[in-house]
N, C-alpha and C positions, 0 to 999 in steps of 0.2 A: 229288315228293320231291326232285329235283334242285334246285329253287330254295332248298332248305335248306342245301345244301353250299356253303360259302364258301372262298375261298382264304384261308389262314393267312398274314397279311401279316407276321407276325412271322419266318417262316421263308424263307430265301432259296431260289430256285429252283436245282435241281440240272442243271448242264449235261449230263450223261450221260444224263438221262431224254428220252425223246421229246418234241419240242417240238410238241405238238398239243393238241387239246381232249378227248381221249379220257380216260376215267376207268379207273384202274388201281390195285390193291392190291399193296402189298409182301407177297409170298407166301412167300419163302424166302431165306436167306443161303446162299451157297455157298462156293466155294474161295477161298483166299487166294493172291495172286500179288506177287512182288517188284516194287517200283517203282524203276526206274532213273532217274526224273526228278528234278526240283529238290527236292521235299520228301522223298522217299525212303519216304514213308509207303506201306504196302502197300495194293494193291487188292483187292476182294472182289466175287464174283459176286452179283448180285441177280436174283431172279425176279419178274417183275410179272405179274399176271393181269388181263386186261380185264374190266371189269364193266359190267353195264347197271342201270338203275333203274327202278322202276315195272313190273314187280316187280324186287326185287333179285335179281341173277343173275349167278353167276360163269360166264364163258364158258371156251372152251378155247383163247383167243388168248393166247399167252405172248410176253412180251418179255424177253430176257435182256441185262443190261447189267453193265458193271463201273464201281464208283465207289471212291472213296478211303475206307479204314477210318475216315478223319476225319469222314466224313459219316453214319456209323450212329447218331449221337445224335439225328439228326432222320429218318433213313430208316429207320423202326421197322417191326416186323411189323405187318401189317394196317392200316398208315395209308394212306389213299386220297389218291391223286394225280390232278390234272388237268393232263394233260401233264407239265411238268417243275415244277409247283408243287404244294406240299402243301396238302391241304384241312383243314378243321377236323372232319373225320369219321374213325372207325375202322370197319373192317369187322368186323360181328359177328354176320353172318347164317350160322349153322350149324345143321345138322339137329338135331333133338331139344332145341333151346334149350339146347345144350351149353356156350355161351359164358358165362363167369362172372368175377367179380371175387373173389379169395380172398386171405386172409393165412395163412401157416403158417410154423413153425420147422422148419429142415432140420438134420439131423445130418450135418456135412460129411465125418465119418469114412467114411460109407457112399457117397460119391460116386464115380461112375465115368464113363468116357467112353465113348460108343456112337456108332454111325454111323446115319443114317437107312436105309441099305441093310440093314444088320445086323438092324435092328429091324422090318422090314416084317411078319414073321410074328408077332411078339410085342406090338407096340405100334402100329403104323400099319396093322393089318389093316382097320379100318374105313373107309369112304369120308368120314368127317368132315373128315379133312385128308390130302391126299395130293399128293405130287409125281409127276406124271405128264403125259402127251400133250405132251412136249416134242419138237419136231421133230428137232433134231439130236442124236444119240446122245452125242456128247462133252459137249453141254451138259447133259444128263440126269445123267452120271456126276459132273459137278462138283457137282451138288446132293444126288445120292444118297449121296455120300461125306462130306457135311457132317456135322460132329460135334455132338451133343447131350450135356449133362451130366445124368446121371440120379441121383436121390436116392430112397431108400426111406423111406417114412413108414408105419409099421405094415405094413398089407397093400396100401398104395397106392404107386404110382410116379409120381414127378414128373419131367418131362423139360423141360429148358431149352435152347434153342438156344445153343451155346458162346458164339458172339460176342455174344449178348444179355446173357448172364451177364458176360462180359468188359467190355462197353461200360457196363454199368450198376451194377456193383458194385466194379470195380477203379479207385478214384478217379474218378469221373465228372466231377468238376470241373476234372480235369487231364488232358485228352486226350493231350497231349504225352508225359506219363510212360507212359501207355498204349501208344502207338505204339512208344516206346523199349524197352519190355519185350518187344515182338515183334520188334525189330531187333537189339538189342545185348545183349552179356554183362551179367548181372545186376549184378556187382560194379562195372562201368563206370557203369551207370545210378545206383546208390546213390552212387558217388563224385561224380556231378554235383550230387545234390541235398542230400546230408549233409555237414555241416561237421565234426561231431564226434559220438560216440555212445558208449554203454556200458551195461552191466547193472548197476543198483544195487540194494540190498536183495534180492539174489539173483534176483529175477524182475520188476524193473520196468525198462522200456526208456527210457533217457534219450537224447533225441535233440535235437541242435542243427542246424537247417536252414540253408542257405546264403542263402536269401531268405525273407522273410516270406510271399510269394504262394505258396510250397510248402506251407503249412500246411493246405491242403484236401486234401493226400495223406499227412498225418502217420501215420496209423496204417498205411497200406499200406507206407510206407517202413520204419517202426519195425520191423513184423512180418517184411518182407523181409529186414531186416537181422539180426534176433536169432532168430527162431522157426524152429526146424529144419523143421517142417511145412509152414509158409508158404513158406520159401525153396525147399524142394524142389518145391512145386507150381508156383511162379512160374517156376524154372529150367527146368522141363519144358515150358512153354508155349514158348519158343523152341527147345528141343530137338526138340519135335515137328515143328517146320517146317524143320529142318535135315537131312531125310532125303536118302538117296542117289538118289531118283528122277530119271530123265532128264526127266520131265514138270515142267511150271512150277506146276502147282496143288498147294497144301498145305492141311492140314486140322488146326487147332490143337487141342490137348488142354487144355481149361480146366477146372480144379477151383478151388473157392472158396480164397482166401489164408487164409480163418478157419480156424484149426486145429480147431474143434470144432463150431461152430454159426453159422447165419445165419438171420435171420428176413427174410421177403420179403413185400412187398405186390404182387400181380401180377394180370393179366388173361391169359385163355386159355381153353382148351376141354378138356372130358372126352372123351378118344378112346374111352374105355369106362369102366364103372363103377369100374375100379381105377387108371386111367392118366389124368394131368391133364397137358396140353401148354401150358406157358407162352409167350405171345408177347410180352408186354410186363412188364418190372419197373418198378413206380412208386415203390418206396421199399425200403430195405435197412437192416440194422443193422451196426454196426462190430464187430470181434471184442473179446471181453471176456476172454479168457483172462489177459492180463497188462495190468497199468497202463502207460500211455505217459506220460512226463513230456516237456513241451514246454519246452526250456531255452533261454533267449535271454541274450545278454550285449550290453550297451550300453556305448559309451565315453562317458565325460563328461570333456570337455576342461577343463583346468585355467583358472581366470580367466574362464570363458564361462558356466558352469553349463548348457551345452547338451549333450545327449547325442548321440552319433554314431550314430544309426540309419540305415537306407537313405535315400538322397537322395529327397526328393519328387520325383515326375514328373509332368508334366502331360500327359494323354492328348491325343493328336494326333487331331482329327476333321476330316476332309476332306469337301468337297463330292464326293459320288459318284454315279454313275450309280443310278437308282431300282431297288433291290433287284436288282443284277446277279446271274447265275447263279454258284454256286460250282463251281470246277473241282477235279480231283485234283491239279493241278500248282501250286497256290497254297495256302499256309496262311491259313486264313480269319482275316482281320483288316481292320479298317478301312483300313490303309495301303496295302493292295493292291487296294482297291475292293471288298471284299466283307464281309459281316457275319460277326461271331462265330458259332460254333456252340457252343451251350451246352446242357448236359444239363439235363432237367426232373426227374431222378431225385433223391429226397430221402433223408435219413437220418431213419428213423422214430423217433418220440419213445419207442418202447419199447426202444430200444438201450441195453443195459447196459454199455457200453464205460466204461472208467475212465481219465480224463484229469487231469492236474494240471500246474501251470506254475511254473517257476522263472525269475526274472529278476534277473540280477546286473549291478550298475552297476560299471564300472572306471574309475578316475581315469587319464587319458590327456594327454599333452602333443601340442600340435598339431605335426605333422611339419615340418621345414624341410629344404630342399634343400642338399645339399652335394656337392662333387665328390670321389670316391674314386679313387686310383689302384689298380687291381687288376691283378695279374700275369696276363697272357694265357696260358692253357693249352689253347687250342682249336686248335693246329696251323694258325694263320692263315697263309695263304699271301700275301695282299697286301691292303692297304687303299688304296682310292682313292676318288674323288668320283663314280664313275660306274659303269655297267654294265661287267661283266668282259669286257675286251678282250684278254685273255691277256698283258697288260703285266706286267712283273716288277718295277716301280718299287715301292719300300717293301715289298719282299717280306720275309716272316718278321720282321715287326715284332713285338717281344716285350711291349710295354706300350702300353696305350691308357687315356686317362683316361674312365672311364665314369661318367655321372650317376646316382647312387643317391640314397636317402632316408636321413637320418640315423636311425640305430638299426635300420635294415634289414639283415638278416643276408644275406650273399651266400653261397648255398647252393653246396656243391660239387656239380658235375654229372657225370653219368656220360658219358663219352666212349668212343669206339670202342676206344682202347687197353685200357681197363679191361675191356670186354667180351670181348676177344680173349684178355687175359691170363687172365681167369676160366675161358674155355673149355679154355685149355691146361692150367690147373691141374685142372680136373675130368677131363680126358682122361688126362693123365700120371699122376695119382694114382688113376685108376679109381675115382672116388667113387661109391658105390652110391646110385643115385637112388630105385629101388623094385624089391623083389623080386629083387635081384641084377642089375639092368640099370645098366649104366653107359655113358658117352660112349666110344665106340671111336675116333672120329675126326670132324672137321669140315672142311668145304670152302666157300671163297669162291666165289660165283656172279657171274659177269661179265655183260655186256651181252647175250651171246648164250646166256646160261643154261648156259655151261660151267662145269664144277667145277675150282677151282684150289687148290693146297695153300698158295699164297702169297697175301698179303693183295691184293686187287684195289680200287683206288680207283674209285669210281662216285658219279654224281650225277644229280639228277633231270633236268637239260637234256639229258644225253646220251641218256636213254631216250625223251624226249618231243619232242625238237626235229625229227624227221622224220615225226611223226604228224600234223601238221596241226592239232592241238589247241590251243585257246587257253590260254595260260599266264599266272598272275598274279603278283604281286610276292612271294609267300610263297616262290617258288623262289630268292629272293635272300636271303643272310644279311647284315644291315646292322648298324652300331653307331653310337650317338650318342658322338661323339669331341669332346674339348676339346683344342685345339693349345696348345702352350706359350706363355706371354706373351700370350694371348687368352682373352677371355671368352666367345667365340662358340663355341656348340655346333651341329655340323651332323651330317647323317646321311651316313655313308660306307660304300660297298660293302665287303664283307670277301670273300665268295666265293659260288659257286652251292651251294645246299644239297645235301650228300651224303647218302647211305644206306649202310647196310651189310646185305647179304643173305648168310647163312650156312646152309648145310645141315648139321644136325646129325645124325650117324649113331651109332646105339645098338648095343650089343653084341649084341642080338637081332636085328639087321639091320633094325629099324624105323627111320624118319627123320622128321623134319619140318624146316621152315625158320623161321629166326630173322630178323626184320626190324626194324632199328633206324634211327632218323632223326637227322640231324645236329641238335643242339641249338639252341635260339633265346633269345639274351640270356640271362638268368638262369632259364630255364625248360626243362626236359628234355620229352622225350615218352616215352610208355609203349613198352614193347617189344611186339612182335606175333609170335605163333607160328601157322602155318597149314600147309597141304597135309601133313598126317600120311599118309606112305606114298605120296604122289601126286607125281610128279616135276614140277617147274615147267617151263613153256615161254615162249616169247617173249610169247606173247598174254596169259598170266596175268601176267608181269612188267609189261608195259605197262598192264594193267587196274589192277594193285596200285599201281604209280606214279602213274598218273593220278588214281585215286580218293584217294589219300593227298595228292597236291597240291590237288585240288580241296576237300578238307576240311581243309586247313591243319594235317596232322599228327594229326587227331582220329581215331584208328583205329576208334573203336566205330562211326563212321558209314560205315566201309568195308564194302561188301557181301560182301566175300570172306569166307567162314566162317574163324573163328580165335578166338584167345584173346589177350586183351592182359593185361599185367602191369606194375605200379608197379616202378620201380627205387629201390634203396636201398643205401648204401655203409656197409660195416662194416669198420672198421679200414683204411679206405682202399681196400678191394676190394669186389667184388660177387659173390664166388664164391657165398656162401649165398644172394643174391638169385636168381641163375640156377639154382641147385640146387633151391630151393623152387618155382620156376615151372615148370621141367621136370618135377619129380615130380608137380606137380598135373595136368599134361597127360597124363603116362604112366598115371595112375591112372584117367583117364576111360575 
């Protein structure tokens, strides 16, 4: 029978698998772990069981490995692997011929999350499917605590491994979105994908996406934005990973984002006459509770007749090594020498989802470049042509010529003085934030994490210069300037990027830290709130500054647990902005 097993050449090898010729079956998914490498995509434990053929037999030889969550689209339950290469076969040899292919509709309102360990006496009591005989006890618990999503269908119970449900029904064609839902605040993820949105006709979700290529995730994004049931379930995914456990293993709670119903085409086994365990989801339906409107705006430039859609791009294909192994430290892409990982899950033809499209053509003029003199309000220390050398020449320059585009609004940006003034107002007026709680005081945190009543000037270089860590050019603030009587524009150094770190102390003795970043050109950064009732130390400060530096101010990619918020200015102040952000955190 072995000669019938062939290597699936469409699937790249997985580097973490043993590089040998033994046959193994993917038996279970286990715990999730934070990844501090390049991709930041979490790792997951995988349990492999060695098999023999002629006759088909499961052995007691186990192998426990860690792979990237990005690889679950191809490392699926019951797939058979020869070394680190996937074959064209699925393990379907179970007692009592219990392996079946089924299709059923599930009421998501009955869905709950359970663990394997909790369900041993109720659902996994037979020996049809067991997790056992694992040599190391800690490895066993990483699989015994793995979560399953449970559904009730009449008198039957349906169990689905949580990560299989997540991988196969949460935008299977957009893996990047799935990983971000595990890692980042939901509002930040939605901001990255959605350009504009609103509810129309009382219950229809109108969504304009920032890129056409995001449309394979349109329903997930729309329901995550507007449907309260979907939003709560998706929010709880990341919340379930942010426990206070001192151990690194985490176990996600995954419930369908479909508010009421989902139909699935699956393969799995009957554990008993009333319990079916799903291994593989082949197809699913989209939610049908609310209609989704795909809204698109296109610019038609005057005198050209052309519409301004996204620029066409030519796919870069390089001559790469023949089917190189996929690692957890590279995003799968032809540019880094590995093949794309693509889901094989399909949307079922029976899906009852409602989708309509609106396309609006706007008349537009081609932009022309012009030079605008803008009053400098950024507390500029000096402008020079090179790296900061502590020189004071040209210090406190008040105006620079900044190259902008005609018709482009130069938006007012939030600077540190606005933030400090707003905090003083909230403190001095004892503005109630939530249930009688107000700001009692705030302190500025210096490089040694000491608390100061007076403003302390801090920058990224002062924190990182003695760490030996590699620094990039983002640490500098530069400007394009045009000197008088000259048409030449050059990039000039302004200052080392600063940050503001403030401890906010409330009337009930709770506290947290507010982190703000020096703005960049005509773009500001989001505020970041973290360490609720946890005093900051120098190690945490270095980690925060280093991660912020590496991610160029994109705080949602920082692994330190916290909450981001957008800034807005009202009547020249940001009091309401900070008040709303603080209230939201206090309510959690």
